[in-house]
SEVEX-903515 format. One record per residue: x negated, y, z negated of N, C-alpha, C, O, CB in turn. Coordinates in steps of 0.2 Angstrom, whole numbers, plus 5000, padded with zeros to 4 digits. Glycine has a CB too. Layout:
@n_c1 X; n_c2 Y; n_c3 Z; ca_c1 X; ca_c2 Y; ca_c3 Z; c_c1 X; c_c2 Y; c_c3 Z; o_c1 X; o_c2 Y; o_c3 Z; cb_c1 X; cb_c2 Y; cb_c3 Z .
...
This chain:
@n_c1 4732; n_c2 4309; n_c3 5146; ca_c1 4735; ca_c2 4314; ca_c3 5136; c_c1 4739; c_c2 4307; c_c3 5133; o_c1 4745; o_c2 4307; o_c3 5131; cb_c1 4744; cb_c2 4326; cb_c3 5137 .
@n_c1 4736; n_c2 4302; n_c3 5134; ca_c1 4739; ca_c2 4293; ca_c3 5130; c_c1 4736; c_c2 4297; c_c3 5125; o_c1 4739; o_c2 4301; o_c3 5121; cb_c1 4735; cb_c2 4283; cb_c3 5132 .
@n_c1 4728; n_c2 4295; n_c3 5124; ca_c1 4723; ca_c2 4295; ca_c3 5120; c_c1 4728; c_c2 4303; c_c3 5112; o_c1 4729; o_c2 4302; o_c3 5106; cb_c1 4714; cb_c2 4297; cb_c3 5126 .
@n_c1 4729; n_c2 4308; n_c3 5117; ca_c1 4730; ca_c2 4314; ca_c3 5111; c_c1 4736; c_c2 4311; c_c3 5107; o_c1 4738; o_c2 4313; o_c3 5102; cb_c1 4733; cb_c2 4323; cb_c3 5114 .
@n_c1 4739; n_c2 4306; n_c3 5110; ca_c1 4746; ca_c2 4304; ca_c3 5105; c_c1 4747; c_c2 4298; c_c3 5102; o_c1 4751; o_c2 4297; o_c3 5098; cb_c1 4752; cb_c2 4305; cb_c3 5109 .
@n_c1 4739; n_c2 4293; n_c3 5107; ca_c1 4734; ca_c2 4291; ca_c3 5100; c_c1 4735; c_c2 4292; c_c3 5094; o_c1 4736; o_c2 4289; o_c3 5088; cb_c1 4730; cb_c2 4294; cb_c3 5099 .
@n_c1 4733; n_c2 4298; n_c3 5098; ca_c1 4727; ca_c2 4304; ca_c3 5088; c_c1 4730; c_c2 4303; c_c3 5085; o_c1 4730; o_c2 4298; o_c3 5081; cb_c1 4725; cb_c2 4313; cb_c3 5085 .
@n_c1 4736; n_c2 4309; n_c3 5087; ca_c1 4742; ca_c2 4313; ca_c3 5082; c_c1 4747; c_c2 4304; c_c3 5081; o_c1 4748; o_c2 4304; o_c3 5075; cb_c1 4748; cb_c2 4322; cb_c3 5089 .
@n_c1 4749; n_c2 4298; n_c3 5084; ca_c1 4751; ca_c2 4296; ca_c3 5077; c_c1 4747; c_c2 4292; c_c3 5072; o_c1 4749; o_c2 4291; o_c3 5066; cb_c1 4757; cb_c2 4292; cb_c3 5078 .
@n_c1 4740; n_c2 4289; n_c3 5075; ca_c1 4734; ca_c2 4287; ca_c3 5070; c_c1 4732; c_c2 4291; c_c3 5065; o_c1 4731; o_c2 4289; o_c3 5060; cb_c1 4728; cb_c2 4285; cb_c3 5073 .
@n_c1 4732; n_c2 4299; n_c3 5067; ca_c1 4734; ca_c2 4303; ca_c3 5063; c_c1 4739; c_c2 4303; c_c3 5054; o_c1 4739; o_c2 4302; o_c3 5048; cb_c1 4736; cb_c2 4305; cb_c3 5068 .
@n_c1 4743; n_c2 4304; n_c3 5057; ca_c1 4747; ca_c2 4302; ca_c3 5052; c_c1 4750; c_c2 4295; c_c3 5047; o_c1 4752; o_c2 4295; o_c3 5041; cb_c1 4751; cb_c2 4303; cb_c3 5055 .
@n_c1 4748; n_c2 4287; n_c3 5054; ca_c1 4749; ca_c2 4285; ca_c3 5050; c_c1 4743; c_c2 4280; c_c3 5047; o_c1 4744; o_c2 4275; o_c3 5044; cb_c1 4755; cb_c2 4284; cb_c3 5051 .
@n_c1 4737; n_c2 4281; n_c3 5049; ca_c1 4731; ca_c2 4282; ca_c3 5045; c_c1 4727; c_c2 4286; c_c3 5048; o_c1 4722; o_c2 4286; o_c3 5051; cb_c1 4727; cb_c2 4276; cb_c3 5044 .
@n_c1 4730; n_c2 4290; n_c3 5045; ca_c1 4722; ca_c2 4298; ca_c3 5042; c_c1 4718; c_c2 4293; c_c3 5040; o_c1 4721; o_c2 4287; o_c3 5041; cb_c1 4724; cb_c2 4306; cb_c3 5033 .
@n_c1 4716; n_c2 4292; n_c3 5038; ca_c1 4711; ca_c2 4287; ca_c3 5033; c_c1 4705; c_c2 4283; c_c3 5040; o_c1 4699; o_c2 4282; o_c3 5040; cb_c1 4718; cb_c2 4279; cb_c3 5026 .
@n_c1 4708; n_c2 4281; n_c3 5043; ca_c1 4705; ca_c2 4276; ca_c3 5050; c_c1 4707; c_c2 4278; c_c3 5056; o_c1 4709; o_c2 4273; o_c3 5059; cb_c1 4706; cb_c2 4268; cb_c3 5051 .
@n_c1 4709; n_c2 4286; n_c3 5059; ca_c1 4709; ca_c2 4287; ca_c3 5064; c_c1 4706; c_c2 4287; c_c3 5070; o_c1 4707; o_c2 4289; o_c3 5075; cb_c1 4710; cb_c2 4290; cb_c3 5063 .
@n_c1 4699; n_c2 4282; n_c3 5066; ca_c1 4699; ca_c2 4281; ca_c3 5071; c_c1 4699; c_c2 4277; c_c3 5074; o_c1 4696; o_c2 4278; o_c3 5080; cb_c1 4696; cb_c2 4283; cb_c3 5071 .
@n_c1 4703; n_c2 4270; n_c3 5072; ca_c1 4705; ca_c2 4265; ca_c3 5076; c_c1 4710; c_c2 4267; c_c3 5081; o_c1 4711; o_c2 4264; o_c3 5087; cb_c1 4706; cb_c2 4261; cb_c3 5073 .
@n_c1 4714; n_c2 4271; n_c3 5078; ca_c1 4718; ca_c2 4275; ca_c3 5086; c_c1 4718; c_c2 4278; c_c3 5089; o_c1 4722; o_c2 4280; o_c3 5093; cb_c1 4722; cb_c2 4277; cb_c3 5087 .
@n_c1 4712; n_c2 4282; n_c3 5088; ca_c1 4709; ca_c2 4287; ca_c3 5093; c_c1 4708; c_c2 4282; c_c3 5098; o_c1 4709; o_c2 4282; o_c3 5104; cb_c1 4702; cb_c2 4293; cb_c3 5091 .
@n_c1 4703; n_c2 4277; n_c3 5094; ca_c1 4697; ca_c2 4273; ca_c3 5103; c_c1 4708; c_c2 4270; c_c3 5108; o_c1 4711; o_c2 4269; o_c3 5114; cb_c1 4687; cb_c2 4258; cb_c3 5097 .
@n_c1 4709; n_c2 4269; n_c3 5103; ca_c1 4716; ca_c2 4263; ca_c3 5106; c_c1 4718; c_c2 4270; c_c3 5109; o_c1 4723; o_c2 4270; o_c3 5113; cb_c1 4724; cb_c2 4258; cb_c3 5100 .
């Protein structure tokens, strides 16, 4: 579930670069 959290936070902080947070 760690990936989901990172994806959510990334989409909010980096909606244009959701690919980075999603991978991390």
